[in-house]
NUTIDREN-480407 format. One record per atom (N, C-alpha, C): atom name; z, x, y; residue in three letters; residue number from 1. Coordinates in pm, 1 decimal. Each point is the difference from the previous one (the first is absolute). Example, Ala and Ser with C-alpha at 12.3 -4.5 7.8 and 13.67 -1.06 7.14 Angstrom:
("N", (780.0, 1319.0, -569.0), "Ala", 1)
("CA", (0.0, -89.0, 119.0), "Ala", 1)
("C", (0.0, 90.0, 120.0), "Ala", 1)
("N", (-72.0, -35.0, 105.0), "Ser", 2)
("CA", (6.0, 82.0, 119.0), "Ser", 2)
("C", (73.0, -77.0, 109.0), "Ser", 2)
END
This chain:
("N", (4585.2, 15692.1, -3196.9), "Ser", 1)
("CA", (-146.0, -24.4, -30.5), "Ser", 1)
("C", (-78.1, 2.6, 126.8), "Ser", 1)
("N", (-111.1, 101.9, -18.9), "Lys", 2)
("CA", (-72.5, 13.7, 129.6), "Lys", 2)
("C", (-117.0, -112.6, 23.2), "Lys", 2)
("N", (3.0, -64.6, 137.3), "Arg", 3)
("CA", (-92.7, -114.8, 34.0), "Arg", 3)
("C", (-127.5, 72.0, 10.1), "Arg", 3)
("N", (-106.3, -76.7, -35.3), "Gln", 4)
("CA", (-154.5, 41.3, 12.0), "Gln", 4)
("C", (-10.5, -1.3, 151.5), "Gln", 4)
("N", (-106.9, 52.9, 30.1), "Gln", 5)
("CA", (-62.3, -1.3, 145.7), "Gln", 5)
("C", (-79.7, -119.4, 9.4), "Gln", 5)
("N", (4.9, -53.0, 117.1), "Ala", 6)
("CA", (-58.1, -125.8, 39.3), "Ala", 6)
("C", (-160.3, 40.5, 12.2), "Ala", 6)
("N", (-91.6, -75.2, -56.4), "Ser", 7)
("CA", (-134.0, 35.0, -20.9), "Ser", 7)
("C", (-84.0, -142.6, 16.8), "Ser", 7)
("N", (55.2, -112.6, 2.2), "Ala", 8)
("CA", (-74.7, -110.9, 6.2), "Ala", 8)
("C", (51.4, -89.5, 144.2), "Ala", 8)
("N", (-92.1, -80.2, 40.1), "Pro", 9)
("CA", (33.2, -83.7, 121.7), "Pro", 9)
("C", (129.3, -60.2, -24.7), "Pro", 9)
("N", (34.1, -57.8, -108.3), "Gly", 10)
("CA", (115.5, -75.3, -29.7), "Gly", 10)
("C", (135.2, 80.3, -7.3), "Gly", 10)
("N", (-19.2, 122.3, -4.3), "His", 11)
("CA", (124.8, 88.1, -42.1), "His", 11)
("C", (65.2, 5.9, 137.3), "His", 11)
("N", (123.5, -18.3, 18.3), "Val", 12)
("CA", (80.1, -17.2, 135.7), "Val", 12)
("C", (85.7, 145.5, -24.1), "Val", 12)
("N", (-26.0, 78.1, 122.5), "Ser", 13)
("CA", (86.1, 120.1, 3.9), "Ser", 13)
("C", (41.7, 24.5, 135.9), "Ser", 13)
("N", (81.6, 128.1, 17.5), "Thr", 14)
("CA", (52.0, 16.1, 123.7), "Thr", 14)
("C", (-60.1, 146.4, 57.5), "Thr", 14)
("N", (23.3, 14.0, 117.1), "Thr", 15)
("CA", (-60.4, 136.8, 34.8), "Thr", 15)
("C", (93.6, 117.1, 36.9), "Thr", 15)
("N", (125.8, -59.3, -17.3), "Met", 16)
("CA", (103.5, 96.3, 8.1), "Met", 16)
("C", (113.6, -10.4, -85.6), "Met", 16)
("N", (56.8, 115.7, -45.4), "Pro", 17)
("CA", (118.2, -17.1, -113.5), "Pro", 17)
("C", (123.7, -90.7, 59.9), "Pro", 17)
("N", (52.3, -49.7, -78.3), "Gly", 18)
("CA", (121.4, -91.8, 39.0), "Gly", 18)
("C", (67.3, -66.2, -120.0), "Gly", 18)
("N", (85.3, -80.8, 45.7), "Asn", 19)
("CA", (77.2, -102.4, -103.2), "Asn", 19)
("C", (-39.9, -144.8, 23.2), "Asn", 19)
("N", (-10.6, -61.2, -126.4), "Ile", 20)
("CA", (-5.1, -132.3, -1.2), "Ile", 20)
("C", (100.7, -69.4, 52.3), "Ile", 20)
("N", (15.3, -85.4, 109.7), "Val", 21)
("CA", (109.5, -88.7, 49.7), "Val", 21)
("C", (-15.4, -127.2, -67.2), "Val", 21)
("N", (-104.6, -52.3, -8.3), "Asp", 22)
("CA", (-11.0, -144.5, -55.7), "Asp", 22)
("C", (-139.8, -8.3, -52.4), "Asp", 22)
("N", (-5.1, -94.5, -107.5), "Val", 23)
("CA", (-116.3, -53.5, -57.2), "Val", 23)
("C", (-18.5, -144.8, 30.0), "Val", 23)
("N", (-90.5, -35.2, 88.5), "Leu", 24)
("CA", (-16.4, -124.1, 36.1), "Leu", 24)
("C", (-86.5, -99.3, -77.1), "Leu", 24)
("N", (-70.3, 39.0, -89.5), "Val", 25)
("CA", (-74.6, -75.6, -89.7), "Val", 25)
("C", (41.7, 16.8, -180.0), "Val", 25)
("N", (-40.2, -86.0, -74.0), "Lys", 26)
("CA", (14.1, 9.6, -141.8), "Lys", 26)
("C", (-139.5, 6.3, -71.6), "Lys", 26)
("N", (-4.5, 33.1, -109.6), "Glu", 27)
("CA", (-119.5, -21.4, -92.7), "Glu", 27)
("C", (-57.2, -141.8, 2.6), "Glu", 27)
("N", (-126.3, -26.3, 27.3), "Gly", 28)
("CA", (-47.5, -122.6, -24.4), "Gly", 28)
("C", (-9.6, -66.1, 162.3), "Gly", 28)
("N", (56.1, 45.8, 105.2), "Asp", 29)
("CA", (-5.9, -51.2, 133.1), "Asp", 29)
("C", (-136.5, 26.3, 39.9), "Asp", 29)
("N", (-52.9, -95.2, 88.0), "Val", 30)
("CA", (-135.1, 4.0, 52.4), "Val", 30)
("C", (20.3, 42.1, 148.0), "Val", 30)
("N", (-49.9, 101.6, 39.9), "Val", 31)
("CA", (13.8, 74.0, 142.5), "Val", 31)
("C", (-106.0, -3.7, 82.0), "Val", 31)
("N", (11.4, 1.5, 130.3), "Lys", 32)
("CA", (-130.0, 7.4, 85.0), "Lys", 32)
("C", (4.2, 160.8, 47.6), "Lys", 32)
("N", (-121.5, 28.6, 16.2), "Ala", 33)
("CA", (-14.1, 151.1, 62.5), "Ala", 33)
("C", (82.1, -5.4, 134.2), "Ala", 33)
("N", (70.9, 115.1, -1.9), "Gly", 34)
("CA", (85.7, 31.6, 125.1), "Gly", 34)
("C", (142.3, -54.8, -32.9), "Gly", 34)
("N", (20.8, -89.1, -112.2), "Gln", 35)
("CA", (140.4, -26.7, -14.5), "Gln", 35)
("C", (93.4, 106.3, -46.7), "Gln", 35)
("N", (117.3, 5.7, 64.8), "Ala", 36)
("CA", (89.4, 83.1, -48.9), "Ala", 36)
("C", (47.3, -4.9, -143.7), "Ala", 36)
("N", (5.7, 97.1, -73.0), "Val", 37)
("CA", (26.0, 0.2, -158.7), "Val", 37)
("C", (133.8, 82.9, -12.8), "Val", 37)
("N", (5.3, 99.9, 79.6), "Leu", 38)
("CA", (123.2, 91.6, -13.9), "Leu", 38)
("C", (49.3, 56.4, 134.0), "Leu", 38)
("N", (114.0, 39.6, -3.8), "Ile", 39)
("CA", (63.3, 65.4, 134.0), "Ile", 39)
("C", (62.7, 120.3, -65.5), "Ile", 39)
("N", (-66.0, 105.6, 67.7), "Thr", 40)
("CA", (46.6, 130.6, -30.6), "Thr", 40)
("C", (88.7, 61.2, 115.2), "Thr", 40)
("N", (64.3, 95.6, -12.2), "Glu", 41)
("CA", (84.7, 47.2, 97.7), "Glu", 41)
("C", (-43.1, 187.7, -18.7), "Glu", 41)
("N", (-30.8, 22.1, 114.3), "Ala", 42)
("CA", (-21.5, 161.6, 5.1), "Ala", 42)
("C", (59.0, 58.1, 133.6), "Ala", 42)
("N", (63.6, 97.3, 2.2), "Met", 43)
("CA", (71.7, 45.8, 131.8), "Met", 43)
("C", (81.4, -114.1, 86.8), "Met", 43)
("N", (77.6, -71.4, -70.9), "Lys", 44)
("CA", (53.8, -102.0, 67.3), "Lys", 44)
("C", (-66.1, -107.1, 54.3), "Lys", 44)
("N", (-126.0, -13.6, -28.1), "Met", 45)
("CA", (-87.3, -90.4, 51.4), "Met", 45)
("C", (-53.8, -77.1, -105.3), "Met", 45)
("N", (11.3, -147.8, 4.4), "Glu", 46)
("CA", (-52.8, -85.4, -100.7), "Glu", 46)
("C", (-143.0, -47.8, 51.1), "Glu", 46)
("N", (-98.2, -5.4, -120.9), "Thr", 47)
("CA", (-129.4, -24.8, 22.1), "Thr", 47)
("C", (-30.4, -118.7, -93.5), "Thr", 47)
("N", (-74.8, -94.2, 34.4), "Glu", 48)
("CA", (-77.3, -91.4, -90.9), "Glu", 48)
("C", (-106.6, 65.9, -41.4), "Glu", 48)
("N", (-3.9, -11.7, -143.5), "Val", 49)
("CA", (-145.5, 39.0, -78.7), "Val", 49)
("C", (-72.2, -133.3, -37.3), "Val", 49)
("N", (-123.6, 9.5, 39.7), "Gln", 50)
("CA", (-69.4, -124.0, 1.2), "Gln", 50)
("C", (-99.9, -24.3, -116.9), "Gln", 50)
("N", (-16.2, -117.4, -40.5), "Ala", 51)
("CA", (-101.8, -19.5, -113.1), "Ala", 51)
("C", (-145.1, 47.5, 64.2), "Ala", 51)
("N", (-62.2, 83.4, -93.6), "Ser", 52)
("CA", (-144.7, 57.5, 51.7), "Ser", 52)
("C", (-120.4, -99.7, -17.6), "Ser", 52)
("N", (22.2, -97.1, -86.6), "Ile", 53)
("CA", (-80.9, -107.8, -15.4), "Ile", 53)
("C", (64.3, -117.6, -43.7), "Ile", 53)
("N", (-77.3, -110.1, 16.7), "Ala", 54)
("CA", (69.7, -152.9, -49.2), "Ala", 54)
("C", (-17.0, -14.3, -141.2), "Ala", 54)
("N", (93.5, -51.3, -67.6), "Gly", 55)
("CA", (-12.6, -12.0, -137.4), "Gly", 55)
("C", (124.3, -36.9, -68.6), "Gly", 55)
("N", (-4.2, 31.2, -125.2), "Lys", 56)
("CA", (130.2, -25.8, -76.9), "Lys", 56)
("C", (72.9, 142.0, -35.4), "Lys", 56)
("N", (130.5, -2.8, 4.0), "Val", 57)
("CA", (69.6, 126.5, -18.2), "Val", 57)
("C", (22.3, 1.6, -145.4), "Val", 57)
("N", (-61.7, 104.6, -59.8), "Val", 58)
("CA", (-15.7, 5.8, -163.7), "Val", 58)
("C", (108.3, 117.8, -51.9), "Val", 58)
("N", (42.9, 102.4, 83.8), "Ala", 59)
("CA", (94.6, 77.2, -40.6), "Ala", 59)
("C", (76.4, 48.6, 131.2), "Ala", 59)
("N", (129.5, 35.9, -25.6), "Ile", 60)
("CA", (97.1, 54.0, 102.9), "Ile", 60)
("C", (55.3, 117.3, -77.8), "Ile", 60)
("N", (-25.9, 131.2, 53.4), "His", 61)
("CA", (57.8, 106.1, -61.7), "His", 61)
("C", (128.0, 72.9, 63.6), "His", 61)
("N", (56.6, -92.7, 93.8), "Val", 62)
("CA", (120.3, 72.5, 77.8), "Val", 62)
("C", (97.1, -97.4, 5.0), "Val", 62)
("N", (130.3, 31.9, 0.5), "Ala", 63)
("CA", (108.8, -81.2, 22.1), "Ala", 63)
("C", (72.8, 55.0, 132.6), "Ala", 63)
("N", (95.3, -80.9, 39.0), "Lys", 64)
("CA", (78.9, 37.0, 122.9), "Lys", 64)
("C", (71.2, 116.8, -37.9), "Lys", 64)
("N", (-3.7, 102.6, 92.5), "Gly", 65)
("CA", (79.0, 131.3, -13.9), "Gly", 65)
("C", (-98.8, 91.7, -40.7), "Gly", 65)
("N", (-110.3, -22.1, -60.6), "Asp", 66)
("CA", (-89.9, 110.0, -54.6), "Asp", 66)
("C", (-47.0, 87.0, 101.1), "Asp", 66)
("N", (-32.5, 120.8, -19.3), "Arg", 67)
("CA", (-56.2, 113.9, 101.0), "Arg", 67)
("C", (-146.5, -12.6, -36.3), "Arg", 67)
("N", (-80.3, -11.8, 92.4), "Val", 68)
("CA", (-149.6, -8.1, -2.4), "Val", 68)
("C", (-57.0, 126.2, 84.2), "Val", 68)
("N", (-118.5, 36.8, -50.4), "Asn", 69)
("CA", (-95.3, 85.3, 53.1), "Asn", 69)
("C", (-114.1, -52.6, 22.6), "Asn", 69)
("N", (-80.2, 64.7, 109.0), "Pro", 70)
("CA", (-128.9, -61.5, 76.3), "Pro", 70)
("C", (-105.9, 5.7, -121.6), "Pro", 70)
("N", (-65.5, -118.2, 19.0), "Gly", 71)
("CA", (-106.1, -8.7, -99.3), "Gly", 71)
("C", (23.4, -50.2, -132.2), "Gly", 71)
("N", (127.0, -20.3, -37.6), "Glu", 72)
("CA", (37.2, -51.3, -122.8), "Glu", 72)
("C", (-27.7, -158.0, -3.9), "Glu", 72)
("N", (-33.1, -59.7, -113.0), "Ile", 73)
("CA", (-17.1, -136.9, -23.6), "Ile", 73)
("C", (134.8, -70.9, 14.1), "Ile", 73)
("N", (35.4, -74.9, 84.6), "Leu", 74)
("CA", (119.4, -56.4, -5.0), "Leu", 74)
("C", (-13.5, -153.2, -32.2), "Leu", 74)
("N", (-114.9, -58.3, 45.3), "Val", 75)
("CA", (-17.1, -140.6, -43.9), "Val", 75)
("C", (-153.9, -27.1, -30.7), "Val", 75)
("N", (-16.3, -66.8, -107.0), "Glu", 76)
("CA", (-155.4, -9.9, -31.8), "Glu", 76)
("C", (-26.7, -158.3, 29.7), "Glu", 76)
("N", (-118.1, -10.8, 75.9), "Ile", 77)
("CA", (-42.9, -146.1, 37.5), "Ile", 77)
("C", (-147.4, -19.1, -59.5), "Ile", 77)
("N", (-5.4, -107.8, -72.0), "Glu", 78)
("CA", (-140.0, -32.8, -55.9), "Glu", 78)
("C", (-59.5, -107.3, 102.2), "Glu", 78)
("N", (-122.4, 42.5, 65.6), "Gly", 79)
("CA", (-78.4, -102.0, 79.5), "Gly", 79)
("C", (-79.9, -96.7, -71.3), "Gly", 79)
END
């Protein structure tokens, strides 16, 4: 299934294609802005994907091993 494009402040996305190495949060978690929520791997480099805003994780659209594209909603946070 195709993921939707990030369009709101609480939509966490990545700027480059890659694979999800780890999901660091679960639905219901309260996160701070800048907190790492995912780890992605692209071109043998691991990158932390951070919460865009502070709030509660309301949806996680990826799992470990998933391939992701730039701009897709990976995690949704409600501030």
